[in-house]
N, C-alpha and C positions, 0 to 999 in steps of 0.2 A: 176447397177452403177448409174443410174439416181436417185434412192432413196437415195443413199449415198451422191451424190452431193447436192440434195435438202435438206437433213438434215443439212449438213455443211454450205450450203447457209443460212439456217434459223439460225444456230448457229452464224455465222459471222454477220448476220444482226440484230439479236434480243438479243444477249448476249454479254456483254462487256468482258467476259473472253477470253483469247487467243484461237483462233480457230485452232485445230490441223491439219485441212486440208482446205486450202484456195483455193476455186474454185468457179467461178461464170459463170452461163449460163442464159442469158436473157430469153431463151425459157423454163426455168424450174421454173418460179416464182410461178406458181400454185402448183408445187411439193413442193416448199419451204413452202408455206402456209399449205400444207397437213402435213408437218413435225412439225407443231407447238406443238402438244402434246408431241412429242419427246424432243423438246426444253424445254417444261415445266417439263418433267421428269428430265432433267439435273438440272434445277433450283431447283426443289423440292428435289432431292436427296441431293444437297449441303445445302439447307435450313435445311433439317432434320439433317444432320451431324453437321451443325453449332449449332443447338439447343442442340445436344448431348454434344458438347464441353462446351457450356454455362452451361448446367446442371451439368456436371462433375466439372466445376470450381466453382459452387455454387455462381454465380454472383448475386448481388442485383437485384430484379425484374425490377426496372425501367431501370437499365443499360442493363439488358438482353433484355428488350423490345426494347430499342433504337437500339441495334445491330441487332436484328431480323428484325425490320422495315427498317432500313437503307439497309440491304442486299437485301430485296425483290425489292426495288426500284433501288438500285445502280447496281444490276447484269444485268439489261437491260438498263443501261445508262440513267435512268429516262425518257426513251422514252415514256412509257405508261402514266406517269404523265403529260408529255408534251401534249399528245393527250387529256387527261382529262381536262387540263386547257384550251386548244384551244376550245374544244367543249363547255365548260361552258361559255367562253367568247362570243361565237357565239349565243348559245341558249338563254342565259339570257339577251342578248341585246334587244330581242323582236322586232327586226327590220324585214323588208321584207326579204323573202328567199334569194334573190340575195345578200343583204347586209350581212346576216348571213353566207353565203358561202364565201364571201370575208373576213370577220372577221376570219373565220376558217382557212383560208390560210395565214392570216397576221402573221408575226413573232413577232410583238409587243405584250407585255403582258398587259392585261387589268385588271381592278379592280375585275371583276367577277372571273377571273382566280385565282387571288391571294387569295381572300376570300374563294373560294371553296377548294383551295389547303390547306389552313390553317385548315379548318374543316375536310378535309380528313385525314390529319395527326393527328389531335386531336382524331378523331374517332378510327384510327388505334392504337394510343398510349393507349387510354382507354381500348380498347378490348384486345390488346396484354398484357398489364399489368395485366388485370384481369385473362387472361389465364395462365400467368406465375406465378402470386401470388397464385392462387388456384390450382397449379400443375395439370392443365387439360391435359397437354401434357406428354406423356411418353418419355423416353430417345431417342428412335428412332420412332417418331410418324409419321405414314403414312398419317395422315391428312395434314401434311406439304408437302407431295408429291402430294396429290390429288388436292390441291387448285390451284397451278400454271399450272398443266396439264389441268384441266377442264376449267379454265378461258381462257387460250390461245387456247384450242381446240374449244370452243364455239365461240369465237371471230373470229378465223380463218375460221370456217364454215360459218359464216355470210359473210366474205369477198369473199369466194368462191361461195356463193349463191345469194347474194343481188346485185342489180344494183348499180354500183358506182356513186359517184358524178362526174360531168364532169371533175374536175381538179385532181381527184384521180390518183395515179400512177398505179392503177390496172384496168384502163379502157380497155386497150388493152388485158389484160389477161382474162377479163370477156368475151371477144368474143370467147374464146377457147371453142369449142363445146364438148370437152372431159372432161369438168370440173367435171362431175359426178363421174368419177373414183377417182378423188382427194378427193372429199367429202366422198366417201365410205372409202378410206384409212384413212382419218382423224378420222371418226367416229369409225372405228375398233380399232385404237390406243387408243382413249379415253375409249372405252368400255373395252378393255383388261386391261389397266393400272388401271382403276377404279375398275374393278372386282377383280383383284389381291389384290389391296390395301384394299378393303372391306373384302375380304376373310381372309387376314392375320392380319387384325386390331384387337387390343385387345377389341375394342368397336365398333362392326359393326353398331350399331344404330347411334352412333356419326358420323361415316364415311358416312352413308346414309344421315344424316341431313346436313352435310357439302356439300355433293354432290348436294343435292336439293337446298341449299342456293346459291351455286356458279352458278349452271346452270340456275336457274330461274331468279336470279338477273341480270345475264349477258344478257339473252334474253330480259328482260324487259328494261334494260338500253340501249341496242343497238336499240331496237324498238323505244324507246323514242327519241334517238338522230337522228336516220334515219328519223323519221317523221318530226322533226324540221329542219333538214338540207338537206333534199331532196335526200338522197342516202347514200351509204356506203363509208367508207374511212378508211385509216390506223389510223387516229386520233380517229374515232369512235370505232375502235377495241380497242385502248388503253383506251378509256373511259370505255368500257365494262369490260376490264381486271381490272382496278383500283377499280371499284365499286363491281365487283363480288368477288375479292380477299378479300376486306374488309368484304363483307357479309359472307364469309367463316369463317373468324376469329371471327366476331361478333356471328355467330352461335355457335362456340366453347365456347365463353365467356358466352353466355346465358344458354346453356345446362349444 
């Protein structure tokens, strides 16, 4: 029962789609984080189905790219982009750590956030248009399932593992001594979903390349942000998700 509650807590918290079972338990926040690969699975399946519809309608590549990109940000309420922008504002200010942490928490939007968000979208559009134009994706392409599962899984694993910044909402949950079981549950979900996707993929080499691109870029991005901001937070998790999902699409575009 706790697993089910944790999954739907994650759904309600990280997906804007109507949640079929609304239940919240403050004692299950770590379980909620452990269910992030499951949330990524929901996001990925819908993204995959969306592309199948776009492919069936034979939409122009630029329109198809716009729809695909809008979905992956809108399905989570642009929450992860918000974290990406906040982190860039703080890191690129190059101020003392205390000031960077204050900027991270500040709700005002700075110039660095705007500039980096523009380049993020430009990179997404260039990569996705290349993928669509060159017919890299199949009608039901499992790479579109892999990307959100892995990005959310690796980011969630960092939240469950790394010491949080003082103002993070996960400070209290970090003190839970049983966090290891949630990490194991999260890793198992990622491994099972990624293994199934790679096994049934029409191009296992591409699936492995995408997996490596997402996982490595997420680890590097979160390490960089943590080093500059003095700990882990939800914003940093969103930062990692934005960069790693872009890396997955770029990998498809390049290969």
